[in-house]
C-alpha positions as CSV (number, residue, x, y, z in Angstrom):
1,M,-10.1,8.7,31.9
2,V,-10.0,6.4,28.9
3,W,-7.0,5.6,26.7
4,V,-7.3,3.7,23.4
5,Q,-4.5,2.3,21.2
6,E,-4.6,0.2,18.0
7,R,-1.8,-1.6,16.2
8,S,-1.7,-4.0,13.3
9,H,0.4,-7.2,13.4
10,F,0.4,-10.6,11.8
11,I,0.6,-14.1,13.4
12,Y,0.9,-17.6,12.2
13,A,-2.2,-19.8,12.5
14,K,-1.9,-23.4,13.5
15,D,-2.2,-24.5,9.9
16,G,0.7,-22.3,8.9
17,R,-1.3,-19.4,7.3
18,I,-0.3,-15.9,8.0
19,V,-3.2,-14.0,9.6
20,D,-3.2,-10.2,9.8
21,I,-4.7,-9.0,13.0
22,S,-5.6,-5.7,14.6
23,I,-5.0,-5.4,18.3
24,S,-7.0,-2.7,20.1
25,G,-6.7,-1.8,23.7
26,A,-8.6,0.6,26.0
27,G,-7.9,1.3,29.6
28,F,-10.1,3.0,32.1
29,S,-8.9,4.9,35.2
30,D,-10.5,7.0,37.9
31,V,-10.0,10.7,38.4
32,K,-6.9,10.0,40.5
33,G,-5.3,8.0,37.6
34,R,-5.7,4.6,39.2
35,S,-6.4,1.8,36.7
36,L,-9.9,0.5,36.9
37,D,-10.2,-1.9,34.0
38,N,-8.7,-2.8,30.6
39,V,-10.2,-4.2,27.4
40,I,-8.1,-5.8,24.7
41,T,-9.6,-6.9,21.4
42,F,-8.1,-9.0,18.6
43,Q,-9.6,-8.8,15.1
44,D,-8.7,-10.8,11.9
45,I,-8.1,-8.2,9.2
46,T,-6.6,-10.5,6.6
47,E,-9.4,-9.9,4.0
48,K,-9.2,-6.2,4.6
49,K,-5.4,-6.2,3.9
50,K,-5.9,-8.3,0.8
51,K,-8.5,-5.8,-0.6
52,E,-6.2,-2.9,0.2
53,E,-3.3,-4.6,-1.7
54,E,-5.7,-5.3,-4.7
55,I,-6.8,-1.6,-4.8
56,A,-3.2,-0.4,-4.6
57,F,-2.3,-2.8,-7.5
58,I,-5.2,-1.7,-9.6
59,A,-4.3,2.0,-9.1
60,Y,-1.0,1.4,-10.9
61,H,-1.6,-1.5,-13.3
62,D,-3.9,-2.3,-16.2
63,T,-6.6,-4.7,-15.1
64,L,-6.6,-6.7,-18.3
65,T,-2.9,-7.2,-18.8
66,G,-1.5,-6.6,-15.3
67,L,1.1,-4.3,-16.9
68,P,2.0,-0.9,-15.3
69,N,-0.5,1.8,-16.4
70,R,-0.2,5.5,-17.0
71,N,-0.3,6.4,-13.3
72,S,2.7,4.1,-12.7
73,F,4.5,5.6,-15.7
74,Y,4.1,9.2,-14.4
75,M,5.1,8.1,-10.8
76,R,8.3,6.5,-12.2
77,L,9.0,9.4,-14.5
78,E,8.8,11.8,-11.5
79,D,11.2,9.6,-9.6
80,V,13.7,9.7,-12.5
81,L,13.4,13.4,-13.0
82,N,14.0,14.0,-9.3
83,Q,17.1,11.8,-9.4
84,F,18.5,13.7,-12.5
85,S,17.8,17.1,-10.9
86,R,20.0,16.2,-8.0
87,R,23.0,15.1,-10.1
88,P,25.9,17.4,-9.8
89,D,27.4,16.6,-13.2
90,G,24.6,18.3,-15.2
91,A,24.1,15.2,-17.4
92,S,21.7,15.5,-20.4
93,W,18.8,13.3,-21.0
94,A,15.8,12.9,-23.3
95,L,12.3,11.5,-23.1
96,L,10.6,10.0,-26.1
97,F,6.9,9.5,-26.4
98,M,5.7,7.2,-29.2
99,A,2.1,6.6,-30.2
100,L,1.5,3.3,-32.0
101,A,-1.4,3.5,-34.4
102,N,-3.6,0.4,-34.7
103,L,-1.9,-1.2,-31.7
104,L,-4.8,-3.6,-31.2
105,F,-4.4,-4.7,-34.8
106,I,-0.7,-5.4,-34.3
107,I,-1.3,-7.5,-31.2
108,S,-4.3,-9.6,-32.2
109,P,-3.8,-12.6,-34.5
């Protein structure tokens, strides 16, 4: 019988850096359930975590300006709509969309 478990943690390196690590363990036992051997591996996943954070940021922000993008707007709008739908007082609200013509011309010098 084999069991496998994996977890993600972080540790502090000697130079003070935070290092994300993945700890995986596997245990081997015979048919009677007696433990035969164990294997534990540690893997530095710092770069993988950084890439995941970058992808998550790009999904909701403009790559040129770093400002929230349309996906971010719709996600926040959905949160606000859910909050207002749960309000017992029946408060009114409005949403205004405004398109700015020649926005590039206004921004550039």
